[in-house]
NULUM-439564 format. One record per atom (N, C-alpha, C): residue in three letters; atom name; x, y, z negated. Coordinates in pm, whole numbers, plus 50000, padded with zeros to 5 digits. Example, Ala and Ser with C-alpha at 12.3 -4.5 7.8 and 13.67 -1.06 7.14 Angstrom:
<recs>
ala;N;51319;49431;49220
ala;CA;51230;49550;49220
ala;C;51320;49670;49220
ser;N;51285;49775;49292
ser;CA;51367;49894;49286
ser;C;51290;50003;49213
</recs>
This chain:
<recs>
met;N;50084;49880;50000
met;CA;50000;50000;50000
met;C;50088;50125;50000
thr;N;50053;50221;50084
thr;CA;50132;50343;50095
thr;C;50119;50429;49970
lys;N;50231;50472;49916
lys;CA;50229;50560;49800
lys;C;50192;50701;49844
lys;N;50096;50760;49775
lys;CA;50054;50896;49808
lys;C;50168;50993;49778
val;N;50185;51090;49868
val;CA;50290;51189;49850
val;C;50253;51282;49735
asp;N;50342;51296;49639
asp;CA;50317;51380;49523
asp;C;50336;51528;49559
leu;N;50251;51614;49503
leu;CA;50260;51756;49530
leu;C;50395;51814;49489
gln;N;50451;51763;49381
gln;CA;50581;51813;49336
gln;C;50691;51780;49437
asp;N;50680;51662;49501
asp;CA;50777;51626;49605
asp;C;50768;51724;49722
val;N;50643;51761;49757
val;CA;50624;51856;49868
val;C;50681;51992;49830
lys;N;50653;52037;49708
lys;CA;50700;52169;49665
lys;C;50852;52177;49666
lys;N;50916;52071;49619
lys;CA;51063;52071;49617
lys;C;51120;52084;49757
ala;N;51056;52016;49852
ala;CA;51104;52022;49990
ala;C;51072;52157;50054
val;N;50956;52213;50022
val;CA;50916;52341;50079
val;C;51011;52452;50037
asp;N;51063;52445;49917
asp;CA;51155;52547;49868
asp;C;51276;52564;49960
phe;N;51307;52461;50037
phe;CA;51421;52467;50127
phe;C;51379;52473;50273
ala;N;51252;52504;50296
ala;CA;51202;52498;50433
ala;C;51124;52623;50474
arg;N;51172;52739;50431
arg;CA;51101;52863;50465
arg;C;51162;52923;50592
glu;N;51113;52871;50706
glu;CA;51173;52910;50834
glu;C;51098;53021;50906
met;N;50974;53050;50864
met;CA;50891;53140;50942
met;C;50924;53287;50926
met;N;50942;53334;50804
met;CA;50953;53477;50780
met;C;51063;53545;50862
pro;N;51185;53489;50868
pro;CA;51290;53557;50946
pro;C;51253;53574;51092
leu;N;51166;53488;51144
leu;CA;51130;53496;51285
leu;C;51040;53614;51316
phe;N;50963;53657;51217
phe;CA;50868;53763;51243
phe;C;50931;53902;51238
glu;N;51045;53917;51171
glu;CA;51108;54048;51166
glu;C;51148;54098;51304
pro;N;51219;54015;51387
pro;CA;51249;54064;51522
pro;C;51125;54086;51606
tyr;N;51019;54010;51579
tyr;CA;50894;54029;51652
tyr;C;50835;54166;51620
ile;N;50834;54202;51493
ile;CA;50781;54331;51451
ile;C;50868;54444;51506
lys;N;51000;54426;51501
lys;CA;51090;54529;51553
lys;C;51070;54548;51703
lys;N;51042;54437;51773
lys;CA;51023;54443;51918
lys;C;50896;54519;51953
his;N;50788;54489;51883
his;CA;50659;54548;51919
his;C;50625;54674;51841
gly;N;50697;54698;51732
gly;CA;50685;54822;51661
gly;C;50549;54851;51600
pro;N;50518;54979;51589
pro;CA;50395;55021;51519
pro;C;50268;54960;51575
glu;N;50268;54927;51704
glu;CA;50147;54871;51764
glu;C;50104;54745;51692
val;N;50201;54655;51667
val;CA;50169;54529;51600
val;C;50138;54554;51453
val;N;50214;54640;51389
val;CA;50188;54669;51248
val;C;50045;54719;51231
glu;N;50005;54805;51320
glu;CA;49869;54860;51311
glu;C;49766;54750;51335
gln;N;49795;54663;51433
gln;CA;49701;54554;51462
gln;C;49693;54458;51345
val;N;49809;54422;51292
val;CA;49814;54328;51181
val;C;49742;54383;51059
ala;N;49757;54513;51035
ala;CA;49692;54577;50921
ala;C;49543;54596;50944
glu;N;49497;54555;51060
glu;CA;49356;54561;51096
glu;C;49300;54702;51086
arg;N;49372;54793;51149
arg;CA;49327;54931;51148
arg;C;49253;54968;51276
ala;N;49202;54867;51344
ala;CA;49133;54893;51471
ala;C;49017;54989;51446
arg;N;49011;55088;51525
arg;CA;48907;55190;51505
arg;C;48781;55153;51583
lys;N;48668;55168;51519
lys;CA;48541;55138;51585
lys;C;48507;55249;51684
ala;N;48453;55204;51798
ala;CA;48409;55301;51897
ala;C;48291;55379;51842
ala;N;48298;55509;51847
ala;CA;48192;55593;51791
ala;C;48152;55699;51892
asp;N;48037;55756;51868
asp;CA;47987;55862;51955
asp;C;48051;55995;51915
ser;N;48180;56005;51939
ser;CA;48253;56125;51903
ser;C;48247;56226;52017
ala;N;48293;56346;51990
ala;CA;48294;56449;52093
ala;C;48383;56409;52209
asp;N;48495;56343;52177
asp;CA;48585;56299;52283
asp;C;48517;56197;52374
glu;N;48442;56105;52312
glu;CA;48373;56002;52389
glu;C;48268;56064;52481
val;N;48199;56164;52430
val;CA;48096;56230;52509
val;C;48156;56298;52631
arg;N;48276;56352;52614
arg;CA;48339;56426;52724
arg;C;48395;56335;52833
lys;N;48408;56206;52803
lys;CA;48461;56115;52904
lys;C;48361;56100;53018
asn;N;48410;56103;53137
asn;CA;48319;56088;53251
asn;C;48301;55942;53286
ala;N;48207;55916;53376
ala;CA;48172;55778;53412
ala;C;48290;55704;53473
phe;N;48372;55774;53549
phe;CA;48487;55710;53613
phe;C;48583;55656;53509
asp;N;48609;55734;53406
asp;CA;48700;55692;53299
asp;C;48648;55567;53229
lys;N;48518;55567;53203
lys;CA;48458;55454;53134
lys;C;48467;55327;53217
ile;N;48441;55339;53345
ile;CA;48449;55222;53434
ile;C;48592;55171;53441
lys;N;48687;55263;53450
lys;CA;48828;55224;53457
lys;C;48871;55155;53329
gln;N;48826;55207;53216
gln;CA;48861;55146;53089
gln;C;48806;55005;53078
arg;N;48681;54987;53119
arg;CA;48621;54854;53114
arg;C;48695;54758;53207
lys;N;48732;54807;53324
lys;CA;48804;54724;53420
lys;C;48941;54684;53365
asp;N;49013;54782;53309
asp;CA;49145;54753;53251
asp;C;49134;54654;53136
phe;N;49031;54672;53054
phe;CA;49011;54582;52940
phe;C;48984;54440;52987
lys;N;48900;54424;53088
lys;CA;48869;54292;53142
lys;C;48991;54227;53205
glu;N;49073;54307;53271
glu;CA;49195;54254;53332
glu;C;49292;54206;53225
arg;N;49305;54285;53117
arg;CA;49392;54244;53007
arg;C;49340;54117;52942
gln;N;49209;54109;52925
gln;CA;49148;53989;52867
gln;C;49177;53866;52953
lys;N;49165;53883;53083
lys;CA;49188;53772;53175
lys;C;49332;53723;53167
ile;N;49426;53818;53162
ile;CA;49568;53782;53153
ile;C;49596;53707;53022
cys;N;49536;53757;52913
cys;CA;49556;53693;52783
cys;C;49497;53553;52779
glu;N;49380;53536;52837
glu;CA;49316;53404;52840
glu;C;49396;53306;52923
glu;N;49450;53352;53034
glu;CA;49532;53264;53118
glu;C;49659;53222;53047
ala;N;49721;53316;52976
ala;CA;49843;53285;52900
ala;C;49812;53186;52789
lys;N;49699;53204;52722
lys;CA;49659;53112;52615
lys;C;49637;52971;52668
lys;N;49568;52960;52781
lys;CA;49541;52829;52838
lys;C;49670;52759;52882
arg;N;49763;52837;52938
arg;CA;49892;52777;52978
arg;C;49969;52727;52856
ala;N;49965;52806;52749
ala;CA;50037;52768;52627
ala;C;49978;52640;52566
val;N;49849;52631;52563
val;CA;49783;52512;52508
val;C;49815;52390;52596
ala;N;49809;52409;52726
ala;CA;49834;52298;52818
ala;C;49978;52249;52814
ser;N;50071;52336;52772
ser;CA;50214;52297;52771
ser;C;50254;52219;52646
ser;N;50162;52202;52551
ser;CA;50194;52126;52429
ser;C;50183;51977;52456
leu;N;50231;51898;52361
leu;CA;50205;51755;52366
leu;C;50054;51735;52345
pro;N;49999;51619;52377
pro;CA;49855;51597;52357
pro;C;49812;51635;52215
pro;N;49705;51713;52201
pro;CA;49660;51757;52069
pro;C;49631;51639;51976
ile;N;49661;51659;51848
ile;CA;49636;51555;51747
ile;C;49538;51611;51645
asp;N;49434;51535;51613
asp;CA;49341;51577;51510
asp;C;49418;51598;51379
ala;N;49386;51705;51306
ala;CA;49460;51739;51184
ala;C;49454;51628;51079
lys;N;49338;51567;51063
lys;CA;49324;51458;50965
lys;C;49409;51338;51006
glu;N;49414;51312;51136
glu;CA;49497;51201;51185
glu;C;49644;51232;51164
phe;N;49684;51357;51188
phe;CA;49822;51398;51166
phe;C;49859;51380;51019
phe;N;49771;51425;50931
phe;CA;49793;51414;50786
phe;C;49814;51267;50747
lys;N;49727;51179;50795
lys;CA;49735;51036;50764
lys;C;49863;50975;50821
asn;N;49896;51011;50944
asn;CA;50018;50959;51007
asn;C;50141;50995;50926
phe;N;50143;51118;50876
phe;CA;50259;51161;50797
phe;C;50271;51078;50670
glu;N;50162;51068;50595
glu;CA;50168;50996;50468
glu;C;50194;50846;50488
asp;N;50142;50791;50595
asp;CA;50163;50647;50622
asp;C;50306;50616;50664
asn;N;50379;50718;50708
asn;CA;50514;50694;50758
asn;C;50625;50751;50669
val;N;50589;50787;50545
val;CA;50691;50833;50450
val;C;50772;50714;50403
val;N;50901;50720;50422
val;CA;50991;50613;50378
val;C;51063;50653;50250
asp;N;51108;50776;50248
asp;CA;51184;50826;50133
asp;C;51111;50947;50074
his;N;51049;50931;49957
his;CA;50975;51041;49895
his;C;51068;51151;49846
gly;N;51195;51122;49842
gly;CA;51292;51225;49803
gly;C;51336;51308;49922
asp;N;51303;51262;50042
asp;CA;51339;51336;50164
asp;C;51222;51333;50261
leu;N;51121;51412;50232
leu;CA;50999;51412;50314
leu;C;51023;51465;50455
arg;N;51132;51535;50473
arg;CA;51160;51595;50604
arg;C;51214;51495;50705
ser;N;51231;51371;50663
ser;CA;51291;51271;50753
ser;C;51190;51172;50809
gly;N;51061;51198;50788
gly;CA;50960;51101;50830
gly;C;50895;51131;50963
tyr;N;50765;51127;50964
tyr;CA;50683;51143;51085
tyr;C;50709;51278;51153
met;N;50729;51275;51283
met;CA;50753;51395;51364
met;C;50870;51477;51311
ala;N;50976;51408;51271
ala;CA;51094;51477;51217
ala;C;51180;51528;51333
ile;N;51122;51618;51411
ile;CA;51188;51674;51528
ile;C;51179;51827;51521
pro;N;51277;51897;51580
pro;CA;51272;52044;51578
pro;C;51176;52099;51684
gly;N;51124;52216;51655
gly;CA;51038;52280;51754
gly;C;50931;52366;51690
cys;N;50829;52394;51768
cys;CA;50720;52480;51724
cys;C;50589;52402;51719
tyr;N;50494;52459;51653
tyr;CA;50363;52394;51643
tyr;C;50255;52501;51630
ala;N;50133;52463;51663
ala;CA;50018;52550;51644
ala;C;49909;52468;51576
ile;N;49852;52523;51472
ile;CA;49739;52460;51404
ile;C;49615;52539;51442
ile;N;49525;52476;51516
ile;CA;49409;52549;51566
ile;C;49280;52499;51499
thr;N;49194;52592;51467
thr;CA;49063;52560;51410
thr;C;48958;52582;51519
met;N;48885;52478;51549
met;CA;48787;52484;51657
met;C;48655;52545;51610
lys;N;48578;52594;51705
lys;CA;48447;52652;51673
lys;C;48350;52544;51624
ser;N;48364;52424;51679
ser;CA;48281;52312;51637
ser;C;48350;52182;51674
ser;N;48308;52074;51614
ser;CA;48368;51944;51643
ser;C;48330;51895;51782
arg;N;48231;51957;51842
arg;CA;48188;51916;51976
arg;C;48270;51981;52087
glu;N;48345;52086;52052
glu;CA;48424;52158;52152
glu;C;48543;52073;52197
lys;N;48552;52048;52326
lys;CA;48659;51964;52380
lys;C;48777;52045;52435
asp;N;48753;52170;52469
asp;CA;48858;52255;52525
asp;C;48943;52312;52411
ser;N;49066;52266;52402
ser;CA;49154;52311;52293
ser;C;49185;52459;52300
ala;N;49174;52518;52418
ala;CA;49201;52662;52431
ala;C;49085;52746;52378
ala;N;48972;52682;52350
ala;CA;48855;52755;52299
ala;C;48851;52751;52147
tyr;N;48964;52775;52085
tyr;CA;48971;52769;51939
tyr;C;48917;52898;51876
lys;N;48885;52888;51749
lys;CA;48835;53004;51674
lys;C;48951;53078;51607
asp;N;49043;53003;51547
asp;CA;49158;53062;51479
asp;C;49281;52978;51506
val;N;49398;53040;51486
val;CA;49523;52969;51516
val;C;49635;53019;51426
phe;N;49722;52924;51390
phe;CA;49845;52956;51317
phe;C;49961;52897;51395
val;N;50063;52977;51419
val;CA;50183;52931;51491
val;C;50299;52923;51394
gly;N;50374;52815;51401
gly;CA;50490;52799;51315
gly;C;50602;52727;51387
cys;N;50714;52712;51320
cys;CA;50827;52639;51377
cys;C;50910;52581;51262
ser;N;50987;52481;51294
ser;CA;51066;52418;51190
ser;C;51170;52324;51251
glu;N;51271;52294;51172
glu;CA;51367;52192;51213
glu;C;51301;52055;51209
thr;N;51196;52041;51130
thr;CA;51120;51916;51122
thr;C;50971;51948;51128
ile;N;50915;51939;51247
ile;CA;50776;51978;51270
ile;C;50680;51903;51178
gly;N;50700;51773;51163
gly;CA;50608;51691;51086
gly;C;50588;51742;50944
phe;N;50699;51767;50874
phe;CA;50688;51813;50737
phe;C;50632;51954;50730
ala;N;50668;52039;50826
ala;CA;50618;52177;50826
ala;C;50466;52178;50838
val;N;50412;52099;50929
val;CA;50266;52092;50947
val;C;50201;52032;50822
tyr;N;50259;51925;50773
tyr;CA;50203;51858;50656
tyr;C;50198;51952;50535
ser;N;50305;52028;50514
ser;CA;50308;52120;50400
ser;C;50203;52230;50415
gln;N;50175;52269;50537
gln;CA;50066;52365;50559
gln;C;49933;52304;50519
leu;N;49910;52181;50558
leu;CA;49783;52114;50528
leu;C;49769;52081;50379
arg;N;49881;52070;50309
arg;CA;49877;52042;50165
arg;C;49865;52169;50082
gly;N;49871;52285;50146
gly;CA;49851;52409;50072
gly;C;49978;52483;50035
phe;N;50091;52449;50096
phe;CA;50216;52517;50066
phe;C;50258;52609;50180
gly;N;50159;52675;50238
gly;CA;50188;52766;50348
gly;C;50079;52869;50362
asn;N;50023;52878;50480
asn;CA;49920;52977;50509
asn;C;49789;52940;50438
val;N;49734;53034;50363
val;CA;49615;53006;50282
val;C;49492;52975;50368
asp;N;49483;53039;50484
asp;CA;49367;53017;50570
asp;C;49370;52878;50634
val;N;49489;52835;50672
val;CA;49504;52700;50728
val;C;49462;52596;50623
tyr;N;49511;52614;50502
tyr;CA;49478;52520;50395
tyr;C;49328;52518;50366
ala;N;49266;52635;50365
ala;CA;49121;52643;50338
ala;C;49042;52570;50447
asp;N;49082;52591;50571
asp;CA;49013;52523;50682
asp;C;49023;52371;50666
phe;N;49144;52324;50634
phe;CA;49165;52179;50622
phe;C;49092;52124;50501
lys;N;49099;52194;50391
lys;CA;49036;52148;50266
lys;C;48885;52135;50282
phe;N;48825;52226;50358
phe;CA;48680;52224;50373
phe;C;48635;52158;50504
asn;N;48724;52075;50556
asn;CA;48692;51986;50669
asn;C;48650;52057;50797
ala;N;48710;52171;50824
ala;CA;48685;52236;50952
ala;C;48749;52152;51063
pro;N;48692;52151;51183
pro;CA;48752;52076;51293
pro;C;48884;52140;51336
met;N;48995;52069;51319
met;CA;49127;52125;51346
met;C;49211;52031;51431
lys;N;49300;52091;51509
lys;CA;49392;52013;51591
lys;C;49534;52068;51573
ile;N;49631;51981;51600
ile;CA;49772;52020;51592
ile;C;49831;52013;51732
leu;N;49893;52122;51775
leu;CA;49963;52127;51902
leu;C;50113;52126;51874
ile;N;50187;52042;51942
ile;CA;50330;52024;51917
ile;C;50412;52070;52038
tyr;N;50519;52146;52009
tyr;CA;50607;52197;52114
tyr;C;50753;52168;52077
pro;N;50801;52047;52103
pro;CA;50941;52016;52070
pro;C;51036;52105;52150
cys;N;51145;52147;52087
cys;CA;51246;52224;52158
cys;C;51376;52221;52080
glu;N;51483;52263;52143
glu;CA;51613;52267;52076
glu;C;51613;52379;51971
leu;N;51692;52361;51868
leu;CA;51700;52461;51762
leu;C;51741;52598;51816
ser;N;51829;52597;51914
ser;CA;51879;52724;51969
ser;C;51770;52803;52042
lys;N;51663;52733;52081
lys;CA;51555;52799;52156
lys;C;51429;52816;52072
met;N;51436;52776;51946
met;CA;51316;52773;51862
met;C;51259;52913;51835
gln;N;51344;53009;51803
gln;CA;51294;53144;51773
gln;C;51227;53205;51895
glu;N;51291;53195;52009
glu;CA;51234;53250;52133
glu;C;51101;53184;52166
lys;N;51096;53052;52148
lys;CA;50973;52978;52178
lys;C;50862;53017;52082
cys;N;50896;53032;51956
cys;CA;50795;53067;51855
cys;C;50735;53204;51883
ile;N;50818;53301;51913
ile;CA;50769;53436;51941
ile;C;50681;53435;52065
ser;N;50720;53356;52165
ser;CA;50640;53344;52287
ser;C;50502;53286;52256
leu;N;50496;53184;52171
leu;CA;50368;53124;52135
leu;C;50282;53218;52052
val;N;50345;53294;51964
val;CA;50271;53393;51886
val;C;50200;53491;51980
asp;N;50270;53531;52084
asp;CA;50212;53621;52184
asp;C;50101;53553;52263
asp;N;50134;53438;52322
asp;CA;50042;53372;52415
asp;C;49916;53320;52346
leu;N;49932;53268;52225
leu;CA;49816;53215;52152
leu;C;49746;53321;52068
gln;N;49801;53443;52070
gln;CA;49740;53558;52002
gln;C;49720;53533;51852
ser;N;49820;53471;51791
ser;CA;49805;53433;51650
ser;C;49820;53549;51554
ile;N;49878;53662;51601
ile;CA;49887;53780;51516
ile;C;49747;53832;51484
ser;N;49655;53812;51577
ser;CA;49516;53854;51555
ser;C;49441;53752;51472
ser;N;49506;53643;51438
ser;CA;49442;53537;51361
ser;C;49523;53509;51235
tyr;N;49560;53383;51211
tyr;CA;49617;53346;51081
tyr;C;49762;53385;51058
asn;N;49833;53426;51161
asn;CA;49970;53472;51140
asn;C;49976;53618;51095
lys;N;49860;53679;51075
lys;CA;49860;53819;51033
lys;C;49930;53837;50898
trp;N;49919;53737;50810
trp;CA;49980;53750;50677
trp;C;50133;53749;50687
glu;N;50188;53658;50767
glu;CA;50333;53654;50784
glu;C;50383;53782;50850
ala;N;50307;53831;50948
ala;CA;50348;53953;51018
ala;C;50341;54074;50927
met;N;50240;54079;50840
met;CA;50230;54190;50745
met;C;50348;54191;50650
ala;N;50385;54072;50603
ala;CA;50499;54061;50511
ala;C;50628;54102;50581
ala;N;50644;54057;50707
ala;CA;50764;54092;50784
ala;C;50768;54242;50812
ala;N;50651;54299;50843
ala;CA;50643;54442;50870
ala;C;50685;54522;50746
ser;N;50642;54473;50630
ser;CA;50678;54539;50505
ser;C;50829;54535;50482
cys;N;50888;54419;50515
cys;CA;51035;54405;50499
cys;C;51108;54499;50592
val;N;51059;54511;50716
val;CA;51122;54598;50814
val;C;51114;54745;50770
glu;N;50998;54783;50717
glu;CA;50976;54923;50676
glu;C;51062;54963;50557
thr;N;51095;54866;50471
thr;CA;51173;54899;50351
thr;C;51323;54891;50373
lys;N;51363;54847;50490
lys;CA;51507;54836;50517
lys;C;51564;54969;50568
</recs>
């Protein structure tokens, strides 16, 4: 019978596996105030202001057209990113696979999916949705050992929203993107952009990174 992984074993390993935060600092520096503002959720609601009233019909049509074009580009990038992953794995199945394949409880990072690369944990709108690109929320991460990184997120030693979704049985999938360590940061930042995770569950990591950048 498989021994259940103890929370203390996970915590000990997590203490040495904080790979995400350093990756977000160059991302914030690259995109600057625009991302900080987005992450801080300072989006302004469209209102019937004097400026809005003065806009002519041509401007409004152009704005709608530009917005739709940007949306289309973002959707295409998201679909390409999802399609480039390994076949999606149900989060519960991933969790079980990890625990069933633990050999050394003192070294949880050496078990299931002990490969370097990036990953995305996506929460679907419903269990009936088959299109993985039609997710509701997403978290992007990376690690020298993808398996343990994902597992620690599902056990509650990472993003609070990911853990809440898993704990309350939301329909979730894991997308895996193996890559060399030397390319991991570049790949992670690319996925954050393409999967639009800053607008979703990576907002907390980005806010923390933005704070670090501002205080330096």
